C-alpha positions in Angstrom: 106.2 128.0 75.9 109.3 128.5 77.9 110.7 125.9 80.1 109.2 125.6 83.3 111.4 127.0 86.2 110.9 125.4 89.7 112.8 128.1 91.3 110.8 131.6 89.6 109.3 133.2 92.4 112.1 132.5 94.7 114.4 134.8 92.2 112.6 138.0 94.4 113.9 138.7 97.3 110.5 140.1 98.9 108.8 137.1 98.2 111.7 134.8 99.9 111.6 136.7 102.9 107.4 137.0 102.9 107.8 133.1 102.8 110.1 133.2 105.9 108.0 135.5 107.5 104.7 133.1 106.7 106.5 130.2 108.0 107.2 131.8 111.4 103.7 133.1 111.8 101.8 129.7 110.5 104.5 127.5 112.4 103.7 129.3 115.5 99.6 129.4 114.6 99.7 125.7 113.9 101.4 124.9 117.3 98.9 127.2 119.1 95.7 125.1 117.6 97.5 121.8 119.0 98.2 123.1 122.2 94.7 124.8 122.7 92.6 121.6 121.2 94.8 119.4 123.6 94.5 121.7 126.6 90.5 122.2 125.9 90.0 118.7 126.1 92.1 117.7 128.7 90.1 120.2 130.8 86.9 119.5 129.9 87.1 115.9 128.7 84.0 116.5 126.3 84.3 116.5 122.3 82.1 119.3 122.3 84.4 121.5 123.8 86.4 121.0 120.7 83.5 121.8 118.4 82.8 125.2 120.4 86.6 126.3 119.8 85.8 126.2 116.4 82.5 127.8 116.4 84.3 130.5 118.3 86.9 131.5 115.3 84.3 130.8 112.4 82.0 133.1 113.6 84.3 136.7 113.1 86.3 134.8 110.6 83.2 134.0 108.1 80.9 137.2 109.0 84.0 139.6 108.8 85.5 138.6 105.6 83.3 140.4 103.3 84.6 143.7 104.7 88.1 142.8 105.4 88.3 141.8 101.7 87.1 145.4 101.2 89.5 147.0 103.8 92.2 144.5 102.2 91.6 146.2 98.7 91.7 149.7 99.6 94.4 149.5 102.4 98.4 149.4 101.9 98.7 145.7 101.8 102.6 145.4 103.7 100.9 148.0 106.8 98.3 146.0 107.2 100.1 142.5 107.1 101.8 144.2 109.9 99.1 145.1 112.0 97.4 141.7 111.6 100.8 140.1 113.1 101.1 142.6 115.8 97.7 141.7 117.4 97.9 138.0 117.0 101.3 138.5 119.2 98.8 139.4 121.7 96.7 136.7 121.2 99.8 134.5 121.6 100.9 136.1 124.8 97.4 136.1 126.5 97.3 132.3 125.9 100.6 132.1 127.4 99.3 134.1 130.4 96.1 132.0 130.7 98.1 128.8 131.2 100.4 130.1 133.3 97.7 130.8 135.8 96.3 127.6 135.3 99.6 125.8 136.1 99.6 128.0 139.2 96.0 127.1 140.2 95.1 130.5 141.0 92.3 130.4 138.5 89.1 128.3 138.5 89.1 126.1 135.2 86.1 128.0 133.6 87.8 131.3 134.0 90.9 130.5 132.1 88.4 127.9 129.5 86.2 130.9 128.8 89.5 133.1 128.7 90.7 130.9 125.7 87.5 131.0 124.0 87.2 134.6 124.1 91.4 134.8 122.8 90.0 132.4 120.0 87.4 134.6 118.9 89.8 137.6 118.8 91.9 135.1 116.2 89.0 134.6 114.4 88.6 138.7 113.6 92.2 138.4 112.7 91.5 135.8 110.3 89.3 137.2 108.5 91.6 140.1 107.6 94.8 137.6 107.2 93.4 136.2 103.9 92.9 138.4 101.4 95.9 140.6 102.9 98.1 137.7 102.4 96.5 136.4 99.0 96.7 140.4 97.8 100.5 141.0 99.0 101.5 137.6 97.0 100.4 139.0 94.1 102.6 142.3 94.8 106.1 140.7 94.9 106.4 139.0 92.2 105.3 139.0 88.2 102.2 137.7 86.9 104.6 135.1 84.8 105.3 133.8 88.1 101.8 133.5 90.0 102.0 129.8 89.4 104.8 129.5 91.1 104.4 131.7 93.7 100.9 130.0 95.0 102.7 126.7 95.0 105.6 127.8 96.9 103.4 130.1 99.3 100.8 126.8 99.8 103.9 124.5 100.5 105.3 127.2 103.0 102.0 127.0 105.0 101.6 123.3 104.6 105.6 122.8 105.6 105.0 125.2 108.7 101.6 123.5 109.4 103.6 120.1 109.3 106.0 121.1 111.8 104.1 123.1 114.2 101.5 120.4 114.6 104.2 117.7 114.9 106.3 120.0 117.4 103.2 121.4 119.3 102.6 117.6 120.4 105.9 116.7 121.1 106.6 120.2 123.4 103.3 119.0 125.0 104.7 116.3 126.4 108.0 117.6 126.8 107.9 120.9 128.4 104.0 121.6 129.0 101.8 123.6 127.5 102.4 127.1 129.2 106.0 127.0 127.8 104.9 125.7 124.5 102.6 128.8 124.0 105.6 131.2 125.0 107.7 129.5 122.0 104.6 130.4 120.2 104.9 133.9 121.1 108.4 134.4 120.4 108.1 133.0 117.0 105.2 135.5 115.8 107.5 138.1 117.0 110.0 136.9 114.5 107.5 136.7 111.9 106.7 140.6 112.6 110.5 141.5 112.5 110.6 139.8 109.4 107.9 141.6 107.4 109.3 145.2 108.2 112.2 144.3 105.8 109.3 144.1 102.8 108.6 147.5 101.3 105.8 149.5 101.1 103.5 148.4 98.0 101.1 150.4 95.8 97.2 150.0 96.3 95.7 149.0 92.9 92.2 149.5 93.2 91.6 153.1 92.2 87.9 152.9 93.2 88.0 154.8 96.1 84.6 156.3 96.4 83.0 152.9 95.8 80.5 152.2 98.8 81.2 149.0 101.1 78.1 147.3 99.7 79.2 148.2 96.0 82.7 146.9 96.7 81.1 143.5 98.3 78.6 143.2 96.0 81.3 143.0 92.7 83.6 140.8 94.7 80.4 138.2 95.2 79.6 139.0 91.7 82.7 137.6 90.5 83.1 134.4 92.1 79.5 133.2 91.9 79.4 134.3 88.0 82.6 132.1 87.7 81.5 128.4 87.3 85.3 127.3 87.6 86.2 129.5 90.5 82.9 128.7 92.4 83.3 125.0 91.7 86.7 124.7 92.8 85.5 126.7 96.5 82.6 124.7 96.8 84.6 121.2 96.6 87.1 122.6 98.9 84.7 124.1 101.6 82.6 120.3 101.5 86.1 118.3 102.0 87.3 120.4 104.9 83.6 121.1 106.6 82.2 117.8 106.3 85.5 115.2 105.6 88.2 116.8 107.7 88.5 115.7 111.4 91.4 117.7 112.5 89.4 119.3 115.5 89.0 115.5 117.1 92.2 114.1 116.5 92.5 114.7 120.3 89.9 112.0 120.5 91.5 109.6 118.4 94.4 110.0 120.3 93.8 109.9 123.8 90.7 107.7 123.1 90.8 105.1 120.2 94.4 104.8 119.4 95.6 105.1 122.9 98.5 107.4 121.1 98.7 110.6 123.9 99.8 114.1 122.9 103.2 112.4 120.9 100.6 110.5 118.9 98.3 113.4 118.7 101.0 115.8 117.1 101.9 112.8 115.0 98.3 112.4 113.5 98.4 116.0 112.9 101.6 116.0 110.9 100.7 113.2 109.0 98.1 115.2 107.4 100.1 117.9 106.2 103.3 116.2 105.6 101.6 114.2 102.8 100.4 117.8 101.4 103.4 119.6 101.3 105.7 116.4 99.7 102.9 116.7 96.8 103.1 120.5 96.5 106.4 120.3 96.5 106.6 117.9 93.9 104.3 120.5 91.5 106.7 123.0 91.3 108.6 120.5 89.4 105.8 118.7 87.7 102.9 121.6 87.4 99.6 120.5 87.5 98.4 122.0 84.2 96.7 119.1 82.1 93.6 118.2 82.6 93.7 120.0 85.9 89.7 119.7 86.5 90.1 116.1 86.5 92.5 115.9 88.6 91.1 118.3 91.0 87.8 116.1 91.4 89.9 112.9 91.7 92.4 114.6 94.4 88.6 115.4 96.4 87.5 111.9 95.6 90.5 110.3 96.9 90.5 112.6 100.4 87.2 111.4 101.0 88.0 107.7 100.5 91.1 108.4 103.0 88.8 110.1 105.9 86.9 107.3 105.9 89.6 104.9 105.8 91.0 106.8 109.1 87.5 106.3 110.6 87.5 102.9 110.6 91.0 102.4 111.8 92.0 101.4 115.0 95.9 101.2 114.4 98.2 104.1 114.8 100.4 102.7 111.4 96.6 102.7 109.3 95.4 105.7 110.9 99.0 107.8 110.2 98.9 106.3 106.5 95.1 107.2 105.8 96.1 110.8 107.0 99.3 111.2 104.9 97.5 110.1 101.5 94.5 112.2 102.7 97.1 115.0 102.9 98.6 113.9 99.3 95.2 114.7 97.7 94.9 117.7 99.7 97.8 119.1 98.3 96.7 118.9 95.0 93.4 120.5 95.3 95.1 123.3 97.3 97.7 123.8 94.3 94.5 123.9 91.7 92.7 126.0 93.9 95.5 128.6 94.6 96.8 128.6 90.5 92.9 129.1 89.8 92.4 131.9 92.0 95.3 133.9 91.1 95.1 133.6 87.3 91.9 134.8 86.9 91.2 137.3 89.8 91.7 140.7 88.7 94.4 142.9 90.6 91.9 145.7 92.4 89.4 142.6 93.5 92.3 140.3 94.9 91.4 141.2 98.7 87.5 140.6 98.3 88.2 137.5 96.0 90.6 136.4 98.9 87.8 137.2 101.4 85.0 134.6 99.5 88.1 132.4 99.5 88.4 132.8 103.5 84.7 132.4 103.9 84.7 129.1 101.7 87.7 127.2 103.0 89.2 129.1 105.9 86.3 129.5 107.6 84.7 126.1 106.8 88.0 124.6 108.9 86.5 126.2 112.1 83.0 125.5 111.4 83.8 122.3 110.6 85.3 121.7 113.4 81.9 122.6 115.3 80.4 119.8 113.0 82.9 117.3 113.8 82.7 118.3 117.5 79.1 117.5 117.6 79.0 114.8 114.9 81.2 113.2 117.7 79.2 113.5 120.4 76.2 112.4 118.8 77.5 109.4 116.6 81.2 108.4 118.1 84.2 109.8 116.7 84.9 107.2 114.4 81.6 106.8 112.8 81.4 110.7 112.6 84.3 110.9 110.2 83.2 107.8 108.0 80.2 109.9 107.5 82.3 112.9 106.9 84.1 111.0 104.2 80.9 109.9 102.4 79.6 113.3 101.9 82.9 114.3 100.4 82.4 111.5 97.7 78.5 112.4 96.8 79.8 115.8 96.6 82.2 115.2 94.1 80.2 112.9 91.9 77.6 115.6 92.0 80.0 118.5 90.9 81.6 116.2 88.4 78.3 115.7 86.9 76.5 119.3 86.8 79.8 121.5 86.5 81.3 120.4 82.8 83.5 123.8 82.8 85.7 122.4 86.1 85.6 119.1 85.0 87.1 120.1 81.3 89.2 123.1 83.4 92.9 123.4 81.6 95.4 125.6 82.8 98.3 125.2 80.3 96.8 127.9 77.9 96.2 130.4 80.8 99.8 129.6 82.2 101.4 130.1 78.9 99.6 133.3 78.5 101.0 134.8 81.6 104.8 133.5 80.4 104.1 135.0 77.0 
């Protein structure tokens, strides 16, 4: 067995460029999420409006994901990534323009609100394509022996960008206002776009050019649903995000429960992600390979416990601590899931499997936002979060009993096979 190299993927120039582009993109995307959530809640003072934001992004992201995976497998990945970023820049500029009209009070509140919802919906369309495109592109930037390390660095970069994006978003709202913050986000997206031009065009690995869309989608779905380990890992993460997460209603906690204002709002968002990135960076040095399935189950269970504590807390320091450790557990589950997918997915199916992953996990963020908004309206935000954490715990217990293959999962043999 070769000695673990924590920088294996970083030894490839195009992968490093990809990480820089992804950091700039996700940093801006994360800031944009924070700004939109704060602005909409400030305009409406209604928890349900936060859920509507999630619904607007969930509908296109979920239902277009299978088609997006089919397209990603048939198209050149670098140019497809460029197209997605270019269109996302239009969304960022549109939000900047809308909020500038809000500052000038030249438009009605409802006009601006529905404009925001419309741009979020368009963002959901792009989200459907971003997931499978990025998942496929990573595999073309490094050799198979570096897949686990690349998955860890990519996830860490994503979380790192989310940490600083959320933190800066909250502080920038307080310092320079919503409109100028969205202007900065637009510039970050442009930087990401310019960086991707430095990545070369990649080969198309799916040779079944005559395969129908229907058959292509069936093959991708069949692969995921026939593999109990892949299906179990995706299901666990989906339930944790769908019911256990509370990101969409952090504005309610910051404003009404913890009385922390926009700065506290940014800190709450950053606390969750900071725990994740610290854990994921640690796994580049200490890979999670032995008893992987058990570690995945324990991490999701720990995430549920932390969210229950967060929901019950009325102290800022305890809330931040609970979110930090929930991020630690979330980081472990994310690294395990991404490594499983990279190692087990055939090259010609990466777009479609990435799309299914987006449907399970990525879209559950938006649907979870709707669930959180509705539950907060009905039960109040604290009880809604505690109930979601309880559902997560129950899911882990059921999965550990029913899915023996996942419980016994050990990735060491697969990683050694790819390194040999």
